[in-house]
Structures are given as C-alpha cells and as structure tokens.
C-alpha positions in Angstrom: 30.7 -12.2 8.1 27.5 -11.0 9.6 25.8 -12.4 12.7 22.7 -14.4 12.5 19.6 -14.9 14.6 17.0 -17.6 14.6 13.4 -16.9 13.8 11.4 -19.3 16.1 8.5 -21.4 15.1 6.2 -19.0 16.9 7.0 -15.7 15.2 6.3 -12.2 16.5 4.2 -10.6 13.8 3.3 -6.9 13.8 0.1 -5.9 12.0 -0.2 -2.3 11.0 -2.4 -0.5 8.5 -3.2 3.0 7.4 -6.8 4.1 7.8 -7.8 3.3 4.2 -6.1 -0.1 4.4 -7.5 -1.3 7.7 -10.4 -3.2 6.1 -8.0 -4.9 3.7 -5.8 -6.0 6.6 -8.7 -7.2 8.7 -10.0 -9.3 5.7 -6.5 -10.7 5.2 -6.2 -11.5 8.9 -9.6 -13.2 9.0 -8.7 -15.3 5.9 -5.5 -16.4 7.7 -6.8 -16.6 11.3 -5.8 -20.3 11.7 -2.2 -19.6 10.8 -2.0 -16.3 12.8 -3.3 -17.8 16.0 -0.1 -19.8 16.3 2.0 -16.6 16.4 2.5 -13.7 18.8 0.5 -10.8 17.3 1.4 -7.1 17.9 -0.4 -4.1 16.5 -0.6 -0.4 16.6 -3.6 1.1 18.5 -6.8 1.1 16.4 -5.6 -1.8 14.2 -4.9 -3.9 17.3 -8.4 -3.1 18.7 -10.1 -4.1 15.5 -8.1 -7.3 15.1 -8.9 -8.4 18.7 -12.6 -7.6 18.1 -12.9 -9.2 14.7 -10.6 -12.3 15.2 -10.9 -12.8 18.9 -7.1 -13.4 19.1 -4.8 -12.0 21.7 -2.9 -8.9 20.4 -0.3 -6.8 22.2 -1.5 -3.3 21.4 0.8 -0.3 21.2 -0.1 3.3 20.7 -1.7 4.6 17.5 0.9 4.9 14.8 0.9 8.7 14.7 1.2 8.8 18.5 4.3 6.6 18.7 3.1 3.1 17.8 5.2 3.0 14.6 8.2 3.9 16.7 7.4 1.3 19.4 7.3 -1.4 16.7 10.5 0.1 15.2 12.1 -0.4 18.6 11.2 -4.1 18.5 12.8 -4.4 15.1 16.0 -2.8 16.3 16.1 -5.0 19.3 15.5 -8.2 17.2 12.2 -8.8 18.9 10.1 -8.7 15.7 10.1 -11.3 13.0 7.6 -10.2 10.5 6.0 -6.8 9.8 2.7 -6.7 7.9 2.2 -3.0 7.1 -0.5 -2.3 4.6 0.3 1.3 3.8 -1.6 3.6 1.6 0.6 4.7 -1.3 -1.9 7.2 -2.6 -2.5 9.4 0.4 -0.1 11.5 2.3 0.2 10.6 6.0 0.7 13.2 8.7 3.3 10.8 10.3 5.0 9.9 7.0 8.5 10.2 8.6 7.6 7.6 11.2 6.2 5.3 8.5 9.4 5.6 6.4 11.6 5.1 9.5 9.7 1.9 10.4 10.1 0.5 6.8 13.7 1.5 6.7 14.4 -0.3 10.0 12.7 -3.5 8.7 14.9 -3.5 5.6 18.0 -2.5 7.5 17.6 -5.3 10.0 16.6 -7.9 7.4 13.2 -8.8 8.7 10.2 -9.8 6.7 8.1 -6.9 5.5 4.8 -7.1 3.7 3.3 -3.9 2.4 0.4 -5.6 0.7 -1.9 -8.7 0.6 0.1 -10.5 -2.1 3.4 -10.2 -0.3 1.8 -11.1 3.1 0.2 -14.2 1.5 3.5 -15.4 0.0 5.3 -14.9 3.3 2.7 -16.3 5.6 2.1 -19.4 3.4 5.9 -20.1 3.0 7.2 -23.3 4.5 9.6 -21.1 6.5 6.7 -19.8 8.6 6.1 -23.2 10.3 9.7 -23.9 11.3 12.7 -22.1 12.8 14.7 -20.1 10.2 18.0 -18.4 10.4 18.4 -14.9 9.1 21.5 -12.7 8.7 21.8 -9.6 10.9 23.7 -7.1 8.8 27.0 -5.8 10.2 26.9 -2.0 10.2 30.1 -1.6 12.3 32.1 -0.3 9.3 29.3 1.8 7.8 
C-alpha cells in the first residue's frame, strides 16, 4: 500500500508558462483571480513578475525556467510542497531547456500531483469541489522500482 498526504484547503499552486503561452496564462489567472487569491502562488521568474503586476496577488518567484526555475519547482514537487502545477507549455515550439520541462512534468506525474498543461484542464481542476477542501492523495511507493 502506498502512503498518502493531505492536500490542504489552501493549496500551493505553481504557475508556469512558455513565452508564447504567457498571455494565455495571465488571461486564465485574471479570470480566476478570486479563487487563486485563496491559495499560495508560486511562479518562475518572468511569469511570476507578470502575475504579480497584472493580478496584484502575492507570488513567490523563483528563477526563470531556463535558469533553474523549473528545477526549483521540481524540487518542491519531490518534497511534497506543491499541490498543483499549472504549466501552459508550447507544444509547437522547441524550447532550449526542453529537458528541464520534461523533467518537471515527469516529476508531477511520478509524485501524483495535479498537472494542467492547458486552460481547459486548469479550469476543470481549479473549479473542482476538491479545490475548496482538504483532499487525500496517494504518494506512489517506488521502493521496489
């Protein structure tokens, strides 16, 4: 049997977007500002700066994604300090830090945390009844892997 952890009412949500997806993420965040303000927001460099300016909400900002921000967020995933990763990534353009992006996505899936790569998925997760109450998730057991 795997271990579990409780996602609290106030979730830690990372907001990340590739350059060509930043406007889309900002629009989504503005549409959902009232819900997001109840949570702990984290973001990579430029995205965090834009969210703070446009929404006026407190944001813990890490480095820019290509300079280590993706890895900083990945560390939060591995340490069970992140509950929801909203990562609007660009599927049509190669990224110079593609290995970091894939590593972050892999960690989110490996540690069973919420991952939204686009607006539709982010909407469904953010507007779920589970977002406003504690929720228990399984932590996979990799000891025999």
